[in-house]
C-alpha positions as CSV (number, residue, x, y, z in Angstrom):
1,M,16.8,-1.7,39.5
2,G,16.4,-4.8,41.7
3,R,12.9,-3.8,42.7
4,A,11.9,-3.3,39.0
5,C,13.2,-6.7,38.1
6,S,11.3,-8.3,41.0
7,L,8.1,-6.7,39.8
8,L,8.7,-8.0,36.3
9,L,9.2,-11.5,37.6
10,V,6.1,-11.4,39.8
11,C,4.0,-10.2,36.8
12,A,5.5,-12.8,34.5
13,L,4.7,-15.6,37.0
14,A,1.2,-14.3,37.3
15,W,0.7,-14.5,33.5
16,A,2.3,-17.9,33.3
17,L,0.4,-19.4,36.3
18,G,-2.9,-17.5,35.8
19,A,-4.5,-20.2,33.7
20,S,-3.5,-23.0,36.1
21,A,-4.6,-21.2,39.2
22,A,-8.2,-21.3,38.0
23,P,-10.2,-23.9,36.1
24,T,-9.0,-24.0,32.5
25,H,-12.5,-23.2,31.2
26,A,-12.4,-19.9,33.2
27,A,-9.5,-18.4,31.3
28,P,-10.3,-16.7,27.9
29,A,-9.0,-18.6,24.9
30,W,-6.8,-15.7,23.7
31,S,-5.4,-12.4,24.9
32,L,-3.8,-9.7,22.8
33,A,-0.9,-7.5,23.9
34,V,-0.8,-4.6,21.4
35,W,2.2,-2.2,20.9
36,V,1.1,0.7,18.7
37,C,3.7,3.2,17.4
38,A,1.2,5.7,16.0
39,D,3.2,8.9,16.4
40,G,4.2,11.0,13.4
41,N,1.7,10.7,10.5
42,L,0.1,7.5,11.8
43,S,-1.8,9.2,14.6
44,A,-5.2,9.1,12.9
45,A,-4.7,5.7,11.2
46,G,-3.4,4.2,14.5
47,T,-6.5,5.4,16.3
48,R,-8.8,3.7,13.7
49,Y,-6.6,0.5,13.9
50,V,-6.9,0.3,17.7
51,A,-10.7,0.9,17.5
52,G,-11.1,-2.0,15.0
53,L,-8.9,-4.3,17.0
54,E,-10.9,-3.5,20.2
55,R,-14.2,-4.3,18.5
56,A,-12.8,-7.6,17.2
57,A,-11.4,-8.6,20.6
58,L,-14.6,-7.7,22.4
59,A,-16.7,-9.7,20.0
60,M,-14.5,-12.7,20.7
61,G,-14.5,-12.1,24.5
62,W,-10.7,-11.8,24.5
63,P,-9.0,-9.5,27.0
64,M,-6.5,-7.0,25.5
65,A,-3.7,-4.8,26.8
66,L,-2.5,-1.9,24.6
67,Q,0.2,0.7,24.7
68,V,-0.4,3.4,22.2
69,D,2.0,6.3,21.4
70,R,0.3,9.1,19.5
71,G,3.1,11.6,19.6
72,R,1.9,15.0,20.9
73,L,-1.4,13.4,22.0
74,G,0.6,11.3,24.5
75,C,1.2,7.6,25.3
76,V,-1.5,5.6,27.1
77,R,-1.8,2.1,28.3
78,T,-5.3,0.5,28.2
79,A,-6.5,-2.8,29.6
80,I,-9.8,-4.3,28.4
81,T,-11.2,-7.3,30.1
82,A,-13.2,-10.1,28.4
83,A,-16.3,-8.5,29.8
84,G,-15.5,-5.1,28.2
85,E,-14.3,-3.4,31.4
86,L,-11.8,-0.7,30.6
87,S,-8.9,1.0,32.5
88,R,-6.4,3.5,31.3
89,E,-3.0,4.7,32.5
90,R,-1.2,7.6,30.9
91,Q,2.6,7.1,30.5
92,D,5.2,9.7,31.3
93,S,7.6,8.2,28.7
94,A,6.9,6.9,25.2
95,E,10.0,4.8,24.4
96,M,8.4,2.6,21.8
97,G,11.8,1.6,20.4
98,S,13.1,0.3,23.7
99,R,13.5,-3.3,24.7
100,D,13.1,-2.4,28.4
101,A,9.9,-0.5,27.7
102,L,8.4,-3.4,25.8
103,A,9.4,-5.8,28.6
104,Q,7.7,-3.6,31.2
105,F,4.6,-3.4,29.0
106,L,4.5,-7.2,28.5
107,A,4.7,-7.7,32.3
108,W,1.8,-5.3,32.8
109,A,-0.2,-7.1,30.1
110,A,0.5,-10.4,31.8
111,Q,-1.1,-9.0,34.9
112,H,-4.2,-7.5,33.2
113,A,-4.9,-9.9,30.4
114,P,-4.5,-13.6,31.5
115,S,-5.5,-16.3,28.9
116,Q,-4.8,-19.7,27.5
117,R,-3.0,-18.4,24.4
118,R,-1.2,-15.1,23.9
119,A,-0.5,-12.9,20.9
120,L,1.7,-9.9,20.6
121,V,0.7,-7.3,17.9
122,I,3.2,-4.6,16.8
123,Y,1.9,-1.8,14.6
124,G,3.8,1.1,13.1
125,H,6.1,2.3,10.4
126,G,8.6,-0.4,9.3
127,P,11.9,0.5,7.7
128,G,11.5,2.1,4.3
129,A,13.7,3.8,1.7
130,E,14.7,6.5,4.2
131,A,15.9,3.8,6.7
132,G,18.6,2.6,4.3
133,E,20.5,-0.5,5.5
134,M,18.0,-1.2,8.3
135,L,16.3,-3.5,5.9
136,A,19.4,-5.7,5.9
137,G,19.0,-6.2,9.7
138,D,16.1,-7.0,12.0
139,A,14.5,-3.6,12.6
140,I,10.8,-4.0,12.9
141,V,9.2,-0.6,13.6
142,I,10.7,2.9,13.9
143,D,9.7,5.1,16.9
144,D,9.1,8.4,14.9
145,S,9.7,10.6,18.0
146,S,13.1,9.3,18.8
147,G,14.1,7.7,15.6
148,D,15.0,4.5,17.5
149,A,14.2,1.2,15.9
150,L,12.6,-1.7,17.8
151,T,14.4,-4.8,16.6
152,G,13.7,-8.5,16.5
153,A,16.5,-9.1,19.0
154,E,14.9,-6.5,21.4
155,V,11.5,-8.1,21.1
156,A,13.0,-11.6,21.7
157,G,14.9,-10.2,24.7
158,A,11.7,-8.6,26.2
159,V,9.7,-11.9,25.7
160,A,12.6,-13.9,27.3
161,E,12.6,-11.5,30.2
162,I,9.1,-12.3,31.2
163,G,9.9,-16.0,30.9
164,L,7.0,-17.1,28.6
165,A,7.0,-17.8,24.8
166,L,4.1,-16.4,22.8
167,D,1.8,-18.4,20.6
168,L,1.7,-15.7,17.9
169,I,3.5,-12.5,16.9
170,V,1.8,-10.2,14.4
171,L,3.9,-7.5,12.8
172,D,1.6,-5.0,11.2
173,C,4.3,-2.9,9.6
174,C,6.2,-2.6,6.3
175,H,8.7,-5.3,5.4
176,G,8.2,-7.3,8.6
177,A,8.4,-10.7,6.9
178,R,12.2,-10.7,6.7
179,A,14.4,-13.6,7.5
180,E,16.5,-11.6,9.9
181,I,13.4,-10.8,12.0
182,A,11.9,-14.3,11.9
183,W,15.4,-15.6,12.9
184,A,15.6,-13.3,15.9
185,L,12.1,-14.4,17.0
186,R,12.7,-18.1,16.5
187,T,12.5,-18.9,20.2
188,S,9.9,-16.2,21.0
189,A,6.7,-17.5,19.2
190,G,5.5,-20.5,17.3
191,L,4.0,-18.4,14.6
192,L,4.6,-15.0,12.9
193,V,2.3,-13.0,10.6
194,A,3.9,-10.2,8.7
195,S,4.0,-8.4,5.4
196,P,6.9,-8.7,2.9
197,V,5.9,-5.4,1.3
198,R,4.7,-1.9,2.3
199,A,1.7,-2.5,4.6
200,L,-1.3,-0.3,4.4
201,S,-1.8,2.0,7.3
202,A,-5.2,0.4,7.9
203,G,-3.4,-2.8,8.9
204,L,-4.8,-6.3,9.1
205,P,-8.6,-6.8,8.8
206,W,-9.1,-8.1,12.4
207,E,-12.8,-7.7,12.5
208,A,-13.2,-9.9,9.3
209,A,-10.8,-12.5,10.5
210,L,-12.3,-12.9,14.0
211,S,-15.9,-14.1,14.0
212,P,-17.7,-15.2,17.2
213,D,-19.8,-17.5,15.1
214,T,-16.9,-19.8,14.3
215,P,-15.0,-22.1,16.7
216,V,-12.2,-20.5,18.7
217,P,-9.0,-20.7,16.5
218,D,-5.7,-22.2,17.5
219,G,-2.6,-20.4,16.5
220,E,-2.3,-21.8,13.0
221,H,-6.0,-21.2,12.2
222,L,-5.8,-17.6,13.5
223,A,-2.6,-16.9,11.5
224,A,-4.1,-18.4,8.3
225,A,-7.3,-16.5,8.8
226,L,-5.5,-13.2,9.1
227,V,-3.3,-13.9,6.0
228,G,-6.3,-15.1,4.0
229,E,-8.5,-12.1,4.9
230,A,-5.7,-9.7,4.1
231,W,-5.1,-11.4,0.7
232,A,-8.9,-11.1,-0.1
233,R,-8.5,-7.3,0.4
234,G,-5.4,-7.0,-1.8
235,Q,-3.0,-6.9,1.1
236,R,0.1,-9.2,1.1
237,Y,0.9,-10.9,4.4
238,A,2.6,-14.3,5.1
239,G,2.3,-16.7,7.9
240,L,5.6,-18.2,9.1
241,R,6.9,-20.6,11.7
242,P,10.0,-18.9,13.2
243,P,11.3,-22.1,14.9
244,G,11.6,-23.7,11.4
245,L,14.2,-21.1,10.4
246,V,16.8,-23.2,12.1
247,T,16.2,-25.9,9.5
248,V,16.0,-23.4,6.7
249,A,19.4,-21.9,7.8
250,D,21.0,-25.3,7.8
251,A,19.6,-26.0,4.3
252,V,20.7,-22.6,2.9
253,A,24.2,-23.2,4.4
254,G,24.3,-26.5,2.6
255,L,23.5,-24.7,-0.7
256,A,26.2,-22.1,-0.1
257,V,28.7,-24.9,0.5
258,A,27.6,-26.7,-2.7
259,M,28.2,-23.5,-4.6
260,R,31.8,-23.1,-3.5
261,P,33.5,-25.4,-6.1
262,Q,31.6,-23.6,-8.9
263,G,33.8,-20.5,-8.8
264,S,32.8,-17.7,-11.3
265,R,30.3,-20.1,-12.9
266,G,28.5,-20.3,-9.5
267,D,28.5,-16.5,-9.3
268,A,26.8,-16.3,-12.7
269,A,24.2,-18.9,-11.6
270,V,23.3,-16.9,-8.5
271,L,22.9,-13.7,-10.5
272,S,20.9,-15.5,-13.2
273,A,18.6,-16.9,-10.5
274,R,18.3,-13.5,-8.8
275,A,17.5,-11.8,-12.0
276,A,14.5,-14.1,-12.5
277,C,13.1,-13.4,-9.0
278,T,10.6,-10.8,-8.0
279,D,12.1,-7.6,-6.6
280,W,10.9,-6.5,-3.1
281,G,11.7,-3.6,-1.0
282,P,11.9,0.2,-1.8
283,G,15.3,-0.2,-3.5
284,R,15.0,-3.7,-5.0
285,E,17.2,-4.9,-2.2
286,L,15.0,-7.8,-0.9
287,C,14.6,-11.2,-2.4
288,D,12.2,-14.0,-1.6
289,V,14.4,-16.8,-0.2
290,R,12.2,-19.6,-1.5
291,Q,12.0,-18.1,-5.0
292,L,15.8,-17.8,-5.3
293,C,16.3,-21.4,-4.1
294,E,13.7,-22.5,-6.6
295,R,15.4,-20.7,-9.4
296,L,18.8,-22.1,-8.4
297,S,17.4,-25.6,-8.4
298,A,16.7,-25.0,-12.1
299,V,19.9,-23.3,-13.3
300,G,22.3,-25.0,-10.9
301,E,24.0,-28.3,-11.6
302,G,24.4,-31.5,-9.7
303,A,24.9,-30.9,-5.9
304,V,23.8,-27.3,-6.3
305,A,20.4,-28.3,-7.7
306,V,20.0,-31.0,-5.0
307,A,20.9,-28.6,-2.2
308,A,18.6,-25.9,-3.6
309,R,15.7,-28.4,-3.7
310,G,16.4,-29.2,0.0
311,A,16.3,-25.5,0.9
312,V,12.9,-25.2,-0.9
313,A,11.5,-28.1,1.1
314,A,12.8,-26.6,4.4
315,I,11.2,-23.3,3.6
316,D,7.9,-24.9,2.7
317,A,7.9,-26.6,6.1
318,S,8.4,-23.2,7.8
319,V,5.7,-21.3,5.8
320,L,2.2,-21.7,7.0
321,A,0.7,-19.4,4.4
322,G,2.5,-17.6,1.6
323,V,1.7,-14.1,0.4
324,G,-1.2,-15.5,-1.7
325,G,-3.0,-16.9,1.4
326,G,-1.6,-20.4,0.7
327,P,1.6,-22.2,-0.4
328,T,3.0,-20.3,-3.4
329,E,6.3,-19.8,-5.1
330,D,6.7,-16.5,-3.2
331,G,6.8,-17.9,0.3
332,G,6.9,-14.4,1.8
333,L,10.2,-14.9,3.7
334,L,12.6,-12.2,2.4
335,A,16.3,-11.6,2.8
336,W,18.7,-8.9,1.6
337,M,20.1,-9.5,-1.8
338,P,20.7,-6.6,-4.2
339,G,18.6,-6.7,-7.4
340,G,20.2,-3.8,-9.3
341,M,23.7,-2.8,-10.2
342,S,23.6,0.2,-7.8
343,A,22.5,-1.8,-4.7
344,G,25.3,-2.7,-2.4
345,W,25.7,-5.4,0.2
346,P,26.0,-3.9,3.7
347,E,29.6,-3.9,5.1
348,D,28.5,-5.8,8.2
349,G,26.5,-8.4,6.3
350,R,28.6,-11.2,7.7
351,A,28.7,-9.8,11.2
352,G,26.8,-11.2,14.2
353,D,24.7,-14.3,14.4
354,G,21.8,-13.2,12.2
355,F,20.2,-15.3,9.5
356,A,22.4,-14.0,6.6
357,A,25.7,-14.6,8.5
358,T,24.6,-17.9,10.1
359,S,22.9,-19.6,7.1
360,G,25.4,-18.7,4.3
361,W,22.9,-16.4,2.7
362,A,25.5,-13.6,2.9
363,E,27.8,-15.8,0.9
364,L,25.2,-16.2,-1.9
365,A,24.5,-12.4,-1.8
366,E,28.2,-11.6,-2.2
367,R,28.4,-14.0,-5.2
368,C,25.5,-12.1,-6.7
369,Q,27.1,-8.7,-6.1
370,R,30.5,-10.0,-7.3
371,R,29.0,-11.0,-10.7
372,Q,27.2,-7.7,-10.9
373,Q,30.4,-5.8,-10.4
374,E,32.2,-7.9,-13.0
375,L,29.5,-7.2,-15.6
376,L,29.6,-3.5,-14.7
377,R,33.4,-3.4,-15.2
378,R,33.0,-5.0,-18.5
379,T,30.4,-2.5,-19.6
380,L,32.5,0.5,-18.5
381,D,35.7,-1.0,-20.1
382,T,34.1,-1.5,-23.5
383,P,34.5,2.1,-24.8
384,R,38.1,2.3,-23.6
385,R,38.9,-1.0,-25.4
386,G,37.3,0.4,-28.6
387,R,39.5,3.6,-28.5
388,D,42.6,1.5,-27.8
389,A,41.9,-0.7,-30.8
390,A,41.5,2.3,-33.0
């Protein structure tokens, strides 16, 4: 155990100090560390995704390190230098849902792909209808072979272990643009690109977004280019600034506090606002945080409207590019809030230190559910009252 930790530390220091050990101009502008969960039915699509990403990185002269799990075809690590030199290592284990496995890969990537800026790309199946309450948490991708989910907290732990924050994290998976994930990654990267909906297996159009004919992008330009190119092809992705979620959480907490004196009238206002929002997620269980706050600023009164407008402003500051490729009413930051009578709030919704529990979003969601249940009781009681009256 001690020897492994020492190796991780040495590799991390090599990644952190690599650019300073040589002249700045000698280090490539970007490197990509790519974690591909392509087991199950993503084997063929994952192979095409990796090939396209390799072509894009080679065209830009960016080194890249990949770990690709293709189920029965095995798990392989590949390093590609800026000059196109390639080396491969077959892995005995394919624990793609493991924090420790990701940390070991990142340390390996640090050694094989030094650069000035660094991006981590995660590709695979995100939680869907079969994953149930995982959408209420920070699960990012599911390792099909083991059924284990790689979570935002595990990614944050792996990044912290190598001692270096990333410039950009790209989550090429379904429902990756959730507040719980961005919250978990708030100290791991300055920028996050992810989809609020079911992502196509083809993934982001890297080759279209990266052009050697244009100046080397900084993090914000790269994130915006990916979101814009995706939108042009009918794919919905959002560009977010995870560190800004601290301000968003404070603003949403202020909104929850402003709602408390409203009692049942406040419950009705939240449900009314939620009913006017777009439904996201396979079971209508996800709500765009900005859209809900925008609606509450219209139906709320006094302090509630003021607090809701403050939350909208905080969200706008944390969104680089919404799902339309620019600032929109749908910012792309989603959180669990039931949209139908049958959808329930998870029992552990207030547990831990995630976004919902920390920001007061759980309090708003429970208001929404309480009003739903009240209306449902009234509906079910109506026939009985009619019979009693007769």
